[in-house]
C-alpha positions as CSV (number, residue, x, y, z in Angstrom):
1,M,-45.5,45.2,-136.3
2,F,-41.9,44.9,-135.4
3,G,-39.1,43.2,-137.2
4,K,-37.7,39.8,-136.6
5,E,-34.5,41.0,-135.1
6,P,-34.6,41.9,-131.4
7,I,-33.6,45.4,-130.5
8,E,-30.1,45.3,-128.6
9,L,-29.4,48.0,-126.4
10,P,-25.5,48.3,-126.1
11,A,-25.8,47.8,-122.2
12,L,-27.4,44.7,-122.6
13,S,-25.4,43.7,-125.7
14,A,-22.0,44.1,-123.3
15,Q,-23.7,42.0,-120.5
16,R,-24.4,39.0,-123.0
17,R,-20.7,39.2,-123.6
18,G,-20.1,39.4,-120.0
19,P,-18.4,41.9,-117.5
20,S,-14.8,42.5,-117.8
21,A,-11.8,44.0,-115.7
22,A,-10.9,47.6,-116.9
23,V,-7.2,48.2,-116.8
24,C,-5.4,50.9,-118.2
25,A,-2.3,50.2,-121.1
26,S,0.0,50.9,-118.0
27,G,-1.5,48.1,-115.7
28,H,-3.6,50.5,-113.3
29,V,-6.6,48.9,-112.4
30,L,-9.9,50.9,-112.9
31,S,-12.2,48.1,-112.0
32,W,-12.3,44.2,-111.2
33,L,-15.9,44.1,-112.6
34,V,-17.5,46.2,-115.2
35,D,-19.8,46.5,-118.0
36,P,-17.5,47.3,-120.9
37,A,-19.9,49.5,-122.4
38,V,-19.9,52.0,-119.5
39,V,-15.8,52.1,-119.0
40,E,-13.9,55.5,-119.0
41,K,-11.9,56.0,-121.8
42,Y,-8.5,57.1,-120.2
43,C,-6.8,56.4,-117.0
44,A,-7.1,59.3,-114.4
45,K,-3.7,58.0,-113.2
46,C,-1.4,58.2,-116.4
47,G,-4.0,59.2,-119.3
48,D,-3.2,55.8,-121.0
49,P,-6.2,54.2,-122.6
50,I,-8.5,51.9,-120.4
51,L,-8.8,48.4,-122.0
52,V,-11.4,45.8,-121.4
53,A,-10.3,43.3,-123.9
54,C,-6.8,41.9,-125.1
55,P,-5.3,44.1,-127.6
56,N,-4.1,41.0,-129.7
57,C,-7.1,38.9,-129.6
58,N,-10.1,41.1,-128.3
59,A,-10.7,38.5,-125.4
60,M,-12.3,40.0,-122.6
61,L,-10.1,41.0,-119.7
62,P,-10.8,38.4,-116.9
63,A,-13.2,39.9,-114.6
64,D,-13.5,38.8,-110.8
65,E,-14.8,41.1,-107.9
66,G,-12.7,39.0,-105.6
67,M,-9.1,39.5,-107.3
68,L,-8.2,42.5,-105.4
69,Q,-5.4,40.3,-104.4
70,W,-4.1,40.2,-107.8
71,V,-2.8,43.6,-107.9
72,P,-1.4,44.1,-110.5
73,F,-3.6,42.6,-112.9
74,Y,-2.6,39.4,-115.1
75,G,0.7,39.8,-117.1
76,N,-0.7,37.6,-120.1
77,C,-3.7,37.1,-122.0
78,M,-5.2,33.6,-121.1
79,S,-6.8,33.3,-124.8
80,C,-4.0,34.0,-126.8
81,G,-0.7,33.8,-124.3
82,Q,0.5,37.4,-125.2
83,A,1.9,39.8,-122.6
84,Y,-0.6,42.5,-121.9
85,P,0.9,46.1,-122.8
86,W,1.8,46.9,-119.2
87,K,4.0,43.8,-119.0
88,A,5.2,44.0,-122.5
89,A,6.2,47.7,-121.7
90,E,8.2,46.6,-118.4
91,I,10.1,43.9,-120.5
92,A,11.0,46.6,-123.2
93,R,12.2,49.0,-120.4
94,A,14.4,46.3,-119.0
95,K,15.9,45.1,-122.4
96,R,16.6,48.8,-123.4
97,T,18.4,49.4,-119.9
98,L,20.3,46.3,-120.9
99,A,21.1,47.3,-124.3
100,E,22.2,50.9,-122.9
101,Q,24.4,49.1,-120.2
102,A,25.9,46.6,-123.0
103,E,26.9,49.9,-125.2
104,T,28.4,51.5,-122.2
105,E,30.4,48.6,-120.9
106,D,31.1,47.3,-124.4
107,W,29.6,43.8,-123.8
108,S,30.1,40.7,-125.8
109,E,27.1,39.4,-127.9
110,A,27.1,36.3,-125.8
111,V,26.6,38.4,-122.8
112,K,23.8,40.7,-124.4
113,A,22.4,37.7,-125.6
114,R,22.0,36.0,-122.0
115,A,20.8,39.1,-120.4
116,N,18.1,39.5,-122.7
117,E,17.2,35.9,-122.6
118,L,17.2,35.9,-118.7
119,V,14.6,38.8,-118.8
120,D,12.6,36.7,-121.2
121,D,12.8,33.7,-118.8
122,I,11.8,35.8,-115.9
123,A,8.7,37.2,-117.8
124,A,7.7,34.0,-118.7
125,D,8.0,32.4,-115.1
126,R,10.5,29.9,-116.7
127,A,13.3,30.9,-114.6
128,T,14.3,29.3,-111.6
129,A,16.1,31.0,-108.6
130,S,19.4,28.8,-109.1
131,G,19.3,29.7,-112.7
132,V,18.9,33.5,-111.9
133,A,21.9,33.6,-109.6
134,G,24.2,31.2,-111.9
135,A,23.3,33.7,-114.8
136,L,24.0,36.7,-112.8
137,K,27.7,35.3,-112.0
138,W,28.1,34.1,-115.3
139,L,27.1,37.8,-116.5
140,A,29.5,39.4,-114.2
141,L,32.4,37.1,-115.0
142,R,32.1,38.1,-118.5
143,G,32.0,41.6,-118.3
144,G,28.3,42.2,-117.7
145,E,28.2,42.9,-114.1
146,G,26.1,46.0,-115.0
147,A,23.1,43.6,-115.9
148,T,23.0,42.3,-111.9
149,A,20.8,45.6,-111.0
150,T,18.8,45.6,-113.9
151,L,18.0,42.0,-113.7
152,L,17.1,42.0,-110.0
153,D,14.9,45.1,-110.9
154,A,12.8,42.9,-113.6
155,V,12.8,40.4,-111.0
156,E,11.2,42.9,-108.6
157,R,8.8,44.1,-111.2
158,F,7.3,41.3,-113.1
159,A,8.7,37.9,-111.7
160,S,6.5,35.5,-110.0
161,A,5.8,35.7,-106.3
162,A,7.3,32.1,-106.1
163,L,10.5,33.3,-107.8
164,K,10.9,36.3,-105.7
165,Q,10.5,33.9,-102.6
166,A,13.1,31.7,-103.7
167,L,15.6,34.4,-104.7
168,R,15.3,36.1,-101.0
169,P,18.0,34.1,-99.3
170,T,20.4,34.8,-102.4
171,F,19.4,38.4,-102.4
172,P,18.5,39.4,-98.7
173,G,16.2,42.6,-98.5
174,L,15.4,43.0,-102.2
175,F,12.1,41.1,-102.8
């Protein structure tokens, strides 16, 4: 009477794949635990598309009803390691600001390269407090003093809590 293949309803199919978090491309968290089949399409805060999977590898965004302490959502996919769109946008904004400063302040290629490298190190959680402080001094001595505010802003926006904590004595009141 029935075919050999089971009938699969979309909501049940999504449950088999597992629940997901729902986060917009700008990083606003819609839900920590949602059925991907019933997610809104666009963020009510900014209008960006809602994601339930990594745009690079299609792995589901990690779901966990206890993750409210992780706001904002993770910065990198645990399956492919790529930055999620919200973190990639923050990195791109920091680098764009540094490029504008480099142009207006006539930085050397070495200063531009070191400033961009420091953004990447901060974003990848490779930077240490002494490394950031040393790099900022090096940049300032070589004509890149305008980079300090932008790089400290990058620390504020996407650095790890451990790096912020370690930098507090050197830059009191910023993190």
